[in-house]
C-alpha positions in Angstrom: 260.3 12.1 108.7 261.2 8.5 109.4 263.8 6.6 107.3 262.5 4.2 104.8 261.9 0.8 106.3 261.6 2.1 109.8 258.5 0.4 111.3 256.7 2.7 113.8 253.4 0.9 114.4 251.0 -1.6 113.1 248.0 -0.7 111.0 244.9 -2.3 112.5 241.3 -1.9 111.5 239.2 0.2 113.8 236.5 -1.5 115.7 233.1 0.0 114.7 229.6 -0.6 115.9 227.2 -2.5 113.7 225.8 -0.4 110.9 228.5 2.3 111.2 230.0 1.6 107.8 233.6 0.8 107.1 236.2 1.3 109.8 239.1 3.8 109.5 242.5 2.3 109.7 244.4 3.5 112.9 248.0 3.4 113.8 248.9 1.9 117.2 252.4 1.0 118.6 253.4 -2.6 118.6 252.6 -4.3 121.9 249.8 -2.0 122.8 246.3 -3.4 123.6 243.9 -3.6 120.8 241.4 -0.8 120.1 238.0 -1.6 121.5 234.7 0.1 120.7 233.4 2.6 123.3 230.4 1.3 125.3 227.0 2.3 124.0 225.5 4.4 126.8 222.6 6.0 125.1 219.9 3.5 125.9 221.5 2.7 129.2 221.3 6.4 130.2 217.7 6.5 129.3 217.0 3.4 131.4 218.9 4.9 134.4 217.1 8.3 134.2 213.5 7.3 133.2 212.2 8.6 136.5 213.9 12.0 135.9 212.4 12.2 132.4 209.0 11.4 133.9 209.4 14.2 136.4 210.3 16.7 133.7 207.3 15.7 131.6 204.9 16.1 134.5 206.5 19.5 135.4 206.3 20.6 131.8 202.7 19.7 131.6 201.9 21.7 134.7 203.8 24.7 133.5 202.2 24.7 130.1 198.7 24.5 131.7 199.6 27.5 133.9 200.7 29.5 130.9 197.5 28.5 129.0 195.5 29.8 132.0 197.2 33.2 131.7 196.5 33.3 128.0 192.8 32.6 128.7 192.7 35.2 131.5 194.5 37.9 129.4 193.5 37.5 125.8 194.9 39.8 123.1 194.4 40.6 119.5 197.0 40.6 116.7 197.6 44.3 117.2 197.8 44.3 121.0 200.7 43.6 123.3 200.5 40.0 124.5 200.5 40.7 128.2 199.9 37.1 129.1 203.2 36.0 127.5 205.0 39.0 128.9 203.7 38.2 132.4 204.6 34.5 132.1 208.2 35.2 131.0 208.7 37.9 133.7 207.3 35.8 136.6 209.1 32.7 135.3 212.4 34.6 135.3 211.8 35.8 138.9 211.0 32.2 139.9 214.2 31.0 138.2 216.2 33.5 140.2 214.6 32.2 143.4 215.2 28.6 142.4 218.9 29.1 141.6 219.7 30.4 145.1 217.5 27.9 146.9 219.1 25.0 145.1 222.7 26.1 145.4 222.7 27.7 148.9 219.8 26.3 151.0 218.0 23.2 149.9 219.8 19.8 150.2 220.7 18.1 147.0 217.8 16.4 145.4 217.4 14.2 142.3 214.0 15.6 141.3 213.6 19.2 142.4 215.7 20.9 139.8 214.4 18.8 136.8 210.8 19.1 138.0 210.8 22.9 138.8 213.6 24.3 136.7 213.4 22.2 133.5 209.8 21.0 133.7 207.5 23.6 135.3 209.5 26.8 134.4 210.4 25.3 131.0 206.7 24.8 130.2 205.6 28.0 131.8 208.0 30.4 130.1 208.2 30.6 126.3 210.7 31.9 123.8 208.9 30.7 120.7 205.7 32.5 121.5 207.6 35.6 122.4 209.2 35.6 119.0 205.9 34.7 117.3 204.1 37.6 119.0 206.8 40.0 117.9 206.5 38.8 114.3 202.7 39.2 114.5 203.0 42.7 115.7 205.5 43.6 113.0 203.4 42.0 110.2 200.3 44.1 111.4 202.3 47.3 111.2 202.7 47.8 115.0 206.4 48.5 114.8 206.7 50.6 118.1 204.8 48.0 120.1 206.8 45.2 118.5 210.2 46.6 119.4 208.9 47.8 122.8 207.7 44.3 123.5 210.9 42.7 122.2 213.3 44.9 124.2 211.0 45.3 127.2 210.6 41.5 127.7 214.4 41.1 127.6 215.2 43.9 130.1 212.4 43.1 132.5 213.3 39.4 132.4 216.9 40.2 133.4 215.6 42.5 136.2 213.2 39.8 137.4 216.0 37.2 137.6 218.1 39.7 139.6 215.2 40.5 141.9 214.5 36.8 142.5 218.2 36.2 143.4 218.2 39.1 145.7 214.9 38.1 147.5 216.0 34.5 147.9 219.5 35.5 149.2 217.9 37.9 151.7 215.5 35.2 152.9 218.1 32.5 153.1 220.5 34.8 155.0 217.7 35.6 157.5 216.8 32.0 158.1 220.5 30.9 158.4 221.2 33.8 160.8 218.2 32.8 163.0 219.4 29.2 163.1 222.9 30.2 164.0 221.6 32.4 166.8 219.6 29.5 168.2 222.7 27.3 168.1 224.8 29.9 169.9 222.3 30.6 172.6 220.5 27.4 173.4 219.9 28.5 177.0 217.7 31.4 175.9 215.5 29.0 173.9 215.2 26.6 176.9 214.4 29.5 179.2 211.6 30.6 176.8 210.3 27.1 176.7 210.3 26.9 180.5 208.5 30.2 180.8 205.8 29.1 178.3 205.3 25.8 180.1 205.0 27.5 183.5 202.7 30.2 182.2 200.2 27.7 180.7 199.1 26.1 184.1 198.7 29.6 185.6 196.5 30.6 182.7 194.4 27.4 183.2 194.2 28.0 187.0 193.0 31.6 186.4 190.4 30.3 184.0 189.1 27.8 186.4 188.9 30.4 189.3 186.6 32.6 187.3 182.8 32.0 187.9 
């Protein structure tokens, strides 16, 4: 508690943006700079990232069309397991595992790859809402075992698919990186192979010409 009459700060009205209503009175110490309104970055952020939003939209359209193709190829009734949605979610989870490793460990940084593939294509290709709707449809039609099998099976197989995608991508990346390192460590072997190939090509041509 401060003694009566002790002046700690000055009451100043808060600076608000237009249309925000009445400002709240704030306490600031004497001599401090006035409170300024934070910059409005919403529209500026959209203007700076319109190309990324466009890439996401294109990727989402492609992924949605791919999932629609699976639904056409694998139709199902209200009492059957929706194999098309199950396949889309499992393969999408596998592709997501691959993409995570490639983006973080192998590919150079890119402005558009992750938004296009990860958010756009895979976001439109996989579906959680249809997964829940299919489960509800099975339950409403009395297919309780199929509904719970589809509900739990999709979750478990999706997790396994992500793990498998990560494992496959890491194995492939490790093999590629190891091959590149071996070439850097032994450049003389590579040059010797190139020289052997270049010398063998004229001999093969000469043998071909000598034949009747």
